[in-house]
Backbone as CSV, one residue per row, in Angstrom:
resi,resn,N_x,N_y,N_z,CA_x,CA_y,CA_z,C_x,C_y,C_z
1,UNK,0.841,-1.180,0.001,0.013,-0.006,-0.004,0.904,1.243,-0.005
2,UNK,0.823,2.036,-1.024,1.675,3.216,-1.118,0.947,4.443,-0.572
3,UNK,1.682,5.535,-0.513,1.138,6.801,-0.041,-0.158,7.138,-0.754
4,UNK,-0.918,8.048,-0.169,-2.133,8.523,-0.823,-1.758,9.296,-2.080
5,UNK,-2.666,9.469,-2.990,-2.371,10.082,-4.275,-1.846,11.511,-4.144
6,UNK,-2.136,12.209,-3.051,-1.616,13.557,-2.870,-0.283,13.590,-2.124
7,UNK,0.275,12.422,-1.864,1.565,12.362,-1.164,1.463,12.378,0.349
8,UNK,0.240,12.471,0.857,0.034,12.472,2.297,-0.005,11.026,2.829
9,UNK,0.076,10.924,4.160,-0.063,9.600,4.788,-0.670,9.838,6.173
10,UNK,-1.084,8.770,6.812,-1.697,8.827,8.121,-0.744,8.229,9.130
11,UNK,-0.593,8.910,10.259,0.154,8.384,11.385,-0.854,8.029,12.458
12,UNK,-0.723,6.796,12.972,-1.606,6.299,14.038,-0.756,6.113,15.287
13,UNK,-1.245,6.650,16.407,-0.573,6.445,17.684,-1.198,5.179,18.288
14,UNK,-0.432,4.130,18.362,-0.955,2.814,18.754,-1.594,2.794,20.140
15,UNK,-1.042,3.496,21.072,-1.522,3.420,22.442,-2.856,4.140,22.657
16,UNK,-3.095,5.188,21.909,-4.362,5.932,22.061,-5.316,5.739,20.905
17,UNK,-4.787,5.264,19.756,-5.625,5.125,18.565,-5.828,6.419,17.791
18,UNK,-5.256,7.511,18.248,-5.385,8.781,17.567,-4.721,8.722,16.210
19,UNK,-5.344,9.365,15.220,-4.827,9.370,13.862,-4.601,10.813,13.399
20,UNK,-3.530,11.001,12.647,-3.161,12.310,12.132,-2.761,12.206,10.684
21,UNK,-3.308,13.095,9.848,-2.936,13.133,8.445,-1.688,14.011,8.337
22,UNK,-0.653,13.465,7.706,0.576,14.206,7.477,0.587,14.604,6.009
23,UNK,0.526,15.891,5.720,0.518,16.317,4.321,1.863,16.096,3.682
24,UNK,1.881,16.030,2.362,3.116,15.875,1.619,4.099,16.966,2.072
25,UNK,5.279,16.550,2.459,6.313,17.515,2.913,6.169,17.933,4.341
26,UNK,5.138,17.458,5.042,4.899,17.834,6.444,5.778,17.013,7.357
27,UNK,5.939,17.519,8.571,6.731,16.868,9.590,5.838,16.087,10.577
28,UNK,6.131,14.818,10.733,5.384,14.007,11.698,5.503,14.654,13.083
29,UNK,6.731,14.980,13.486,6.949,15.612,14.791,6.166,16.908,14.916
30,UNK,6.221,17.742,13.887,5.504,19.012,13.946,4.005,18.877,14.107
31,UNK,3.423,17.977,13.316,1.978,17.747,13.376,1.570,17.210,14.742
32,UNK,2.346,16.232,15.254,2.019,15.638,16.570,2.210,16.665,17.679
33,UNK,3.260,17.417,17.626,3.556,18.437,18.629,2.449,19.497,18.659
34,UNK,2.030,19.960,17.432,0.972,20.962,17.329,-0.348,20.434,17.897
35,UNK,-0.551,19.114,17.886,-1.770,18.502,18.405,-1.661,18.252,19.912
36,UNK,-0.555,18.632,20.519,-0.406,18.476,21.966,0.161,17.163,22.426
37,UNK,0.668,16.347,21.513,1.285,15.085,21.886,2.651,15.372,22.517
38,UNK,2.879,14.838,23.691,4.132,15.085,24.456,5.220,14.178,23.883
39,UNK,6.210,14.757,23.241,7.290,14.003,22.609,8.643,14.576,22.948
40,UNK,9.639,13.708,22.976,11.019,14.157,23.158,11.548,14.594,21.796
41,UNK,12.241,15.708,21.743,12.896,16.146,20.539,13.944,17.206,20.892
42,UNK,14.814,17.507,19.956,15.836,18.494,20.194,16.156,19.276,18.947
43,UNK,16.930,18.727,18.036,17.457,19.494,16.908,16.475,19.726,15.778
44,UNK,15.533,18.819,15.597,14.563,18.827,14.498,15.217,18.828,13.113
45,UNK,16.450,18.378,13.043,17.174,18.324,11.765,17.588,16.898,11.409
46,UNK,17.202,15.922,12.202,17.536,14.517,11.920,18.955,14.126,12.237
47,UNK,19.610,14.856,13.134,20.984,14.529,13.447,21.216,14.082,14.900
48,UNK,20.284,14.335,15.786,20.520,14.004,17.214,19.888,12.705,17.655
49,UNK,18.800,12.308,17.055,18.116,11.072,17.430,17.177,11.177,18.641
50,UNK,16.977,12.382,19.162,16.132,12.559,20.344,14.686,12.163,20.099
51,UNK,14.201,12.297,18.887,12.807,12.020,18.581,12.584,10.614,17.981
52,UNK,13.514,9.725,18.238,13.424,8.358,17.739,12.230,7.618,18.367
53,UNK,11.407,6.997,17.555,10.221,6.308,18.015,10.133,4.960,17.318
54,UNK,9.705,3.970,18.035,9.481,2.639,17.470,8.223,2.676,16.582
55,UNK,8.294,2.059,15.410,7.110,1.933,14.584,6.683,0.466,14.548
56,UNK,5.397,0.249,14.427,4.828,-1.078,14.511,4.296,-1.585,13.132
57,UNK,3.962,-0.630,12.275,3.385,-0.992,10.998,3.655,0.138,10.012
58,UNK,3.786,-0.195,8.773,4.016,0.783,7.691,5.469,0.740,7.242
59,UNK,5.761,1.570,6.241,7.070,1.622,5.612,7.604,3.056,5.704
60,UNK,8.410,3.342,6.744,8.922,4.705,6.873,9.915,5.046,5.789
61,UNK,9.974,6.322,5.489,11.006,6.854,4.582,12.007,7.582,5.446
62,UNK,13.149,6.956,5.674,14.140,7.521,6.562,14.917,8.647,5.872
63,UNK,14.889,9.824,6.514,15.599,10.972,5.967,16.554,11.563,6.952
64,UNK,16.852,10.813,8.015,17.741,11.316,9.070,19.198,11.004,8.780
65,UNK,20.035,11.531,9.615,21.479,11.298,9.508,22.017,10.567,10.735
66,UNK,21.094,9.976,11.535,21.485,9.283,12.755,22.078,7.902,12.433
67,UNK,21.509,7.215,11.443,21.970,5.893,11.057,22.257,5.799,9.584
68,UNK,22.995,4.766,9.210,23.270,4.458,7.815,22.109,3.591,7.292
69,UNK,21.908,3.565,5.960,20.789,2.792,5.401,20.706,1.337,5.864
70,UNK,21.812,0.577,5.978,21.640,-0.806,6.455,21.051,-0.884,7.862
71,UNK,21.332,0.100,8.702,20.762,0.109,10.053,19.280,0.417,10.014
72,UNK,18.853,1.278,9.106,17.433,1.593,8.961,16.678,0.314,8.580
73,UNK,17.274,-0.526,7.756,16.600,-1.712,7.285,16.362,-2.718,8.405
74,UNK,17.225,-2.772,9.399,17.069,-3.785,10.428,16.430,-3.267,11.730
75,UNK,16.423,-1.935,11.910,15.803,-1.361,13.119,14.333,-1.089,12.873
76,UNK,13.579,-1.103,13.931,12.133,-0.827,13.808,11.836,0.531,14.444
77,UNK,12.742,1.474,14.265,12.547,2.815,14.789,12.643,3.852,13.650
78,UNK,12.141,5.033,13.919,12.120,6.091,12.941,12.362,7.418,13.658
79,UNK,13.104,8.286,13.024,13.380,9.635,13.558,12.292,10.546,12.979
80,UNK,11.277,10.860,13.833,10.054,11.485,13.311,10.170,12.951,12.907
81,UNK,11.236,13.606,13.220,11.363,15.015,12.778,11.612,15.124,11.289
82,UNK,12.192,14.099,10.702,12.535,14.153,9.273,11.918,13.060,8.449
83,UNK,11.329,12.064,9.041,10.809,10.886,8.303,9.577,11.212,7.499
84,UNK,9.459,10.491,6.414,8.223,10.443,5.654,7.700,9.029,5.723
85,UNK,6.861,8.686,4.790,6.282,7.334,4.782,6.055,6.896,3.355
86,UNK,6.432,5.696,3.021,6.236,5.131,1.686,4.890,4.414,1.576
87,UNK,4.254,4.145,2.717,2.963,3.516,2.724,1.902,4.524,3.108
88,UNK,0.658,4.167,3.022,-0.462,5.097,3.330,-0.611,5.340,4.816
89,UNK,-0.030,4.430,5.643,-0.211,4.540,7.092,1.087,4.134,7.797
90,UNK,1.404,4.847,8.894,2.556,4.517,9.716,2.030,4.467,11.159
91,UNK,2.163,3.308,11.802,1.709,3.149,13.174,2.911,3.271,14.116
92,UNK,2.847,4.238,15.020,3.929,4.464,15.964,3.582,3.939,17.340
93,UNK,4.581,3.439,18.051,4.407,2.894,19.398,4.407,4.030,20.428
94,UNK,3.400,4.873,20.295,3.271,6.019,21.201,1.864,5.912,21.787
């Protein structure tokens, strides 16, 4: 299942079931923070790793500089300040 036709995707917070539409080019961290979700973050540039979150479902598009591509393939976490999504939905363990 790929992104929606407009390039947006949905982020689901697994613990609460809350859903958020992330527009094409939007920041997962920014949308969640604006909605009042309490999250750890620092640089917002994808270099510190403070906003790393475990994902449970979906195909994240890693755009951070915290790990190398082989590490992204084997880890089940995503740096949400810079990440996108290749699927229509990304479920986070929040």
